[in-house]
MDTraj code that builds the backbone (N, CA, C; nanometers):
import mdtraj as md
import numpy as np

residues = "MET PRO ILE ASN LYS LYS LEU VAL TRP ASP TYR ASP ILE PRO PRO ASP ALA ASP THR ASN GLU ALA PHE ARG GLU TRP TYR ILE LYS ARG VAL LEU THR ASN GLY THR ALA GLU ASP ILE ARG ALA VAL GLY LEU ALA THR ILE HIS ALA TYR LEU PRO GLN LEU HIS LEU PRO PRO ASP ILE ARG GLU PHE TRP TYR TRP TYR PHE SER GLN PRO HIS THR LYS GLN ARG TYR GLY ASN PHE ASN SER LEU PRO LYS THR THR SER".split()
xyz = np.array([
    [9.4204, 3.1534, -9.1042],
    [9.4661, 3.2035, -9.2044],
    [9.4366, 3.0926, -9.3233],
    [9.3846, 3.1206, -9.4372],
    [9.4218, 3.0427, -9.5355],
    [9.4622, 2.9825, -9.5896],
    [9.5684, 2.8929, -9.6084],
    [9.6264, 2.8395, -9.6666],
    [9.6482, 2.8275, -9.7935],
    [9.7200, 2.8408, -9.9302],
    [9.7455, 2.8173, -10.0487],
    [9.8157, 2.6762, -10.0791],
    [9.7572, 2.5548, -10.1111],
    [9.8817, 2.4696, -10.1318],
    [9.9160, 2.4497, -10.2531],
    [9.9002, 2.5693, -10.3737],
    [10.0193, 2.5427, -10.4522],
    [10.1017, 2.6522, -10.4076],
    [10.1654, 2.6677, -10.2771],
    [10.2656, 2.7117, -10.2241],
    [10.3163, 2.7065, -10.1456],
    [10.3078, 2.5295, -10.0996],
    [10.3574, 2.4300, -10.0440],
    [10.3779, 2.3144, -10.0514],
    [10.4133, 2.2909, -10.2247],
    [10.4533, 2.1602, -10.3110],
    [10.5184, 2.0959, -10.2362],
    [10.6458, 2.1825, -10.1805],
    [10.7264, 2.1070, -10.1040],
    [10.7451, 2.0594, -9.9592],
    [10.6472, 2.0713, -9.8952],
    [10.6136, 2.0975, -9.7265],
    [10.4866, 2.0228, -9.6905],
    [10.5238, 1.9410, -9.6642],
    [10.3723, 1.8813, -9.5347],
    [10.3183, 1.9473, -9.4261],
    [10.1823, 2.0179, -9.4831],
    [10.1278, 2.0897, -9.3879],
    [10.1132, 2.0443, -9.2237],
    [10.1366, 2.1330, -9.1351],
    [10.1459, 2.0755, -9.0400],
    [10.0019, 1.9899, -8.9599],
    [9.9045, 1.9787, -8.9018],
    [9.8181, 1.8915, -8.8335],
    [9.7429, 2.0585, -8.7637],
    [9.8887, 2.0993, -8.7158],
    [9.8148, 2.1836, -8.5943],
    [9.9137, 2.3613, -8.7159],
    [9.8714, 2.3782, -8.8132],
    [9.9108, 2.4737, -8.9344],
    [9.8440, 2.5953, -8.8266],
    [9.7090, 2.5854, -8.7359],
    [9.6420, 2.7256, -8.7278],
    [9.7562, 2.7699, -8.5851],
    [9.7946, 2.6477, -8.4986],
    [9.8335, 2.7505, -8.4204],
    [10.0134, 2.7373, -8.4184],
    [10.0842, 2.6440, -8.4952],
    [10.2179, 2.6813, -8.5296],
    [10.2719, 2.7303, -8.5406],
    [10.3360, 2.8320, -8.4906],
    [10.4312, 2.9408, -8.5097],
    [10.5317, 2.9511, -8.6062],
    [10.6111, 2.8486, -8.5844],
    [10.7177, 2.7937, -8.7011],
    [10.6419, 2.7585, -8.8474],
    [10.5729, 2.7319, -8.8650],
    [10.4814, 2.7194, -9.0153],
    [10.4420, 2.8395, -9.0512],
    [10.3734, 2.8800, -8.9528],
    [10.2722, 3.0257, -9.0237],
    [10.3842, 3.1644, -9.0400],
    [10.5207, 3.1571, -8.9490],
    [10.6056, 3.2158, -8.9864],
    [10.6776, 3.1835, -9.1554],
    [10.7099, 3.0745, -9.1544],
    [10.7331, 3.0074, -9.2698],
    [10.6563, 3.0214, -9.3917],
    [10.5476, 3.0007, -9.3887],
    [10.4045, 3.0406, -9.4445],
    [10.4583, 3.1967, -9.4952],
    [10.3869, 3.3000, -9.4305],
    [10.4211, 3.4270, -9.4458],
    [10.5214, 3.4801, -9.5656],
    [10.6201, 3.3766, -9.5168],
    [10.7459, 3.4010, -9.6282],
    [10.7629, 3.3643, -9.7444],
    [10.6986, 3.2873, -9.7837],
    [10.6468, 3.1889, -9.8942],
    [10.5655, 3.2766, -9.9262],
    [10.4223, 3.3683, -9.8845],
    [10.3415, 3.4136, -10.0052],
    [10.4146, 3.5290, -10.0134],
    [10.4732, 3.6011, -9.8719],
    [10.5970, 3.7165, -9.9727],
    [10.6424, 3.7326, -10.0607],
    [10.7194, 3.5822, -10.0761],
    [10.8544, 3.5726, -10.1633],
    [10.7899, 3.4956, -10.2929],
    [10.6691, 3.4982, -10.2908],
    [10.6106, 3.3560, -10.3701],
    [10.4399, 3.3875, -10.4212],
    [10.3763, 3.4410, -10.3725],
    [10.2853, 3.4605, -10.3471],
    [10.2022, 3.5387, -10.4442],
    [10.0883, 3.5419, -10.4368],
    [9.9699, 3.6702, -10.5490],
    [9.9816, 3.7462, -10.5149],
    [9.8953, 3.8854, -10.5012],
    [9.8105, 3.9700, -10.4460],
    [9.6580, 3.8807, -10.3294],
    [9.6470, 3.7741, -10.4568],
    [9.5566, 3.6914, -10.3893],
    [9.5765, 3.6175, -10.2164],
    [9.6991, 3.5431, -10.2342],
    [9.7314, 3.5547, -10.1461],
    [9.8079, 3.6306, -10.0365],
    [9.8488, 3.7223, -10.0355],
    [9.8561, 3.8617, -9.9336],
    [9.7325, 3.8738, -9.9259],
    [9.6034, 3.9422, -9.9418],
    [9.5121, 3.9532, -9.9034],
    [9.4736, 3.8759, -9.7602],
    [9.4644, 3.7514, -9.8654],
    [9.4011, 3.5896, -9.7400],
    [9.5298, 3.5958, -9.6128],
    [9.6503, 3.6450, -9.6335],
    [9.7368, 3.6426, -9.5228],
    [9.6963, 3.7856, -9.4362],
    [9.6746, 3.8928, -9.4934],
    [9.6155, 4.0165, -9.4518],
    [9.7174, 4.0717, -9.4014],
    [9.6911, 4.2001, -9.3933],
    [9.8170, 4.3391, -9.4055],
    [9.8487, 4.2941, -9.2238],
    [9.7949, 4.3036, -9.1349],
    [9.8331, 4.3269, -9.0092],
    [9.8436, 4.2133, -8.9317],
    [9.8458, 4.0843, -9.0339],
    [9.9549, 3.9252, -8.9911],
    [10.0832, 4.0016, -9.0423],
    [10.0787, 4.0313, -9.1884],
    [10.1796, 4.0520, -9.2255],
    [10.2942, 4.1857, -9.1425],
    [10.2289, 4.2581, -9.1339],
    [10.3118, 4.3690, -9.0100],
    [10.3648, 4.3171, -8.8764],
    [10.2813, 4.2545, -8.7958],
    [10.3251, 4.1436, -8.7262],
    [10.4250, 4.0505, -8.7442],
    [10.4038, 4.0023, -8.8132],
    [10.5637, 3.9017, -8.8701],
    [10.6760, 3.9782, -8.9606],
    [10.7047, 4.0667, -8.9949],
    [10.7925, 4.1321, -9.1345],
    [10.8952, 4.1300, -9.0042],
    [10.8911, 4.1913, -8.9120],
    [11.0456, 4.2213, -8.8415],
    [11.1292, 4.0894, -8.8217],
    [11.0532, 3.9394, -8.8027],
    [11.1627, 3.8507, -8.7735],
    [11.1408, 3.7999, -8.8852],
    [11.1046, 3.7947, -9.0514],
    [11.0928, 3.7219, -9.1289],
    [11.2428, 3.7392, -9.2094],
    [11.3099, 3.6492, -9.2615],
    [11.4735, 3.6533, -9.2804],
    [11.3870, 3.6633, -9.4642],
    [11.4039, 3.7910, -9.5162],
    [11.3150, 3.8123, -9.6846],
    [11.4180, 3.8331, -9.7604],
    [11.4121, 3.8558, -9.9112],
    [11.5504, 3.9054, -9.9990],
    [11.5498, 4.0808, -9.9460],
    [11.6448, 4.0684, -9.9635],
    [11.6517, 4.2875, -9.9674],
    [11.5017, 4.3676, -9.9827],
    [11.5192, 4.2817, -10.1884],
    [11.4313, 4.4162, -10.2195],
    [11.2881, 4.3866, -10.1384],
    [11.2445, 4.2781, -10.1094],
    [11.1023, 4.2640, -10.0570],
    [11.1290, 4.2519, -9.9380],
    [11.1951, 4.2586, -9.8760],
    [11.1875, 4.3542, -9.6856],
    [11.2228, 4.4995, -9.7168],
    [11.2512, 4.5407, -9.8193],
    [11.2555, 4.6976, -9.8233],
    [11.1227, 4.7535, -9.8753],
    [11.0590, 4.6977, -9.9465],
    [10.9045, 4.7306, -9.9917],
    [10.8269, 4.6844, -9.9184],
    [10.8416, 4.6072, -9.8385],
    [10.7256, 4.5946, -9.7416],
    [10.7918, 4.7152, -9.5972],
    [10.8834, 4.7185, -9.5899],
    [10.9292, 4.8560, -9.4799],
    [10.8753, 4.9654, -9.5442],
    [10.9071, 5.0201, -9.6642],
    [10.8411, 5.1420, -9.6934],
    [10.7005, 5.1070, -9.7105],
    [10.6342, 5.0330, -9.7329],
    [10.5253, 5.0080, -9.7340],
    [10.4838, 5.0566, -9.5915],
    [10.5230, 5.0413, -9.5223],
    [10.4314, 5.0158, -9.3708],
    [10.4732, 5.1630, -9.3053],
    [10.5775, 5.2230, -9.3753],
    [10.6339, 5.3693, -9.3085],
    [10.5308, 5.4583, -9.3964],
    [10.4748, 5.4001, -9.5070],
    [10.3949, 5.5017, -9.5486],
    [10.2985, 5.5884, -9.4422],
    [10.2299, 5.6779, -9.4396],
    [10.1672, 5.7603, -9.3408],
    [10.0131, 5.6606, -9.3135],
    [9.9063, 5.6536, -9.3857],
    [9.7953, 5.5945, -9.3608],
    [9.8585, 5.4538, -9.3452],
    [9.9617, 5.4142, -9.3746],
    [9.9399, 5.2540, -9.2992],
    [10.0103, 5.2345, -9.1839],
    [10.1116, 5.3658, -9.1736],
    [10.1488, 5.3650, -8.9691],
    [10.0233, 5.4023, -8.9545],
    [9.9620, 5.4823, -8.9127],
    [9.8416, 5.5426, -8.8664],
    [9.7539, 5.4519, -8.8726],
    [9.7778, 5.3572, -8.9410],
    [9.6460, 5.2411, -8.9197],
    [9.7382, 5.1053, -8.8460],
    [9.8424, 5.0643, -8.8722],
    [9.8966, 4.9838, -8.8057],
    [10.0169, 5.0084, -8.6890],
    [10.0554, 5.0984, -8.7053],
    [10.1419, 5.1926, -8.6061],
    [10.2894, 5.1102, -8.6269],
    [10.3750, 5.1205, -8.5537],
    [10.5568, 5.1420, -8.5711],
    [10.5587, 4.9810, -8.5644],
    [10.6662, 4.8901, -8.6006],
    [10.7199, 4.8251, -8.5701],
    [10.7916, 4.8182, -8.4430],
    [10.8167, 4.7419, -8.3778],
    [10.8824, 4.6998, -8.2419],
    [11.0309, 4.6704, -8.2053],
    [11.1078, 4.6321, -8.3145],
    [11.1620, 4.6024, -8.3606],
    [11.2500, 4.6228, -8.4659],
    [11.4429, 4.6571, -8.4714],
    [11.4711, 4.6839, -8.5803],
    [11.4617, 4.5959, -8.7348],
    [11.4631, 4.6124, -8.8379],
    [11.4193, 4.5129, -8.9838],
    [11.6014, 4.4064, -8.9571],
    [11.5924, 4.3174, -9.0049],
    [11.7097, 4.2237, -9.0129],
    [11.7256, 4.2393, -9.1487],
    [11.8694, 4.2454, -9.1566],
    [11.8908, 4.2932, -9.3024],
    [11.9385, 4.1844, -9.4050],
    [11.9753, 4.0553, -9.3020],
    [12.0495, 3.9402, -9.3984],
    [11.9129, 3.8530, -9.4525],
    [11.9104, 3.8122, -9.5332],
    [11.8166, 3.7431, -9.6130],
    [11.8583, 3.5727, -9.5900],
])
top = md.Topology()
chain = top.add_chain()
for i, resn in enumerate(residues, 1):
    res = top.add_residue(resn, chain, resSeq=i)
    for name in ("N", "CA", "C"):
        top.add_atom(name, md.element.get_by_symbol(name[0]), res)
traj = md.Trajectory(xyz[None], top)
């Protein structure tokens, strides 16, 4: 997944960023809270769907993405979540 360096101004990108799960989770959260539509496209909806249940997000952002993935066309494409949403940010 390409990394927008403007979103990681305060963080050193680890050399194993492609395989570092902690960094990927952190970066996806950063994209969802501070990124642009271009950053979201770069991460990909399938990746967002896969990581969303484990991300600690502000409630309004979390609610939007759960709403989005509950729509019939996205639910058909990406499926249901395997776990319940976290409600704390």
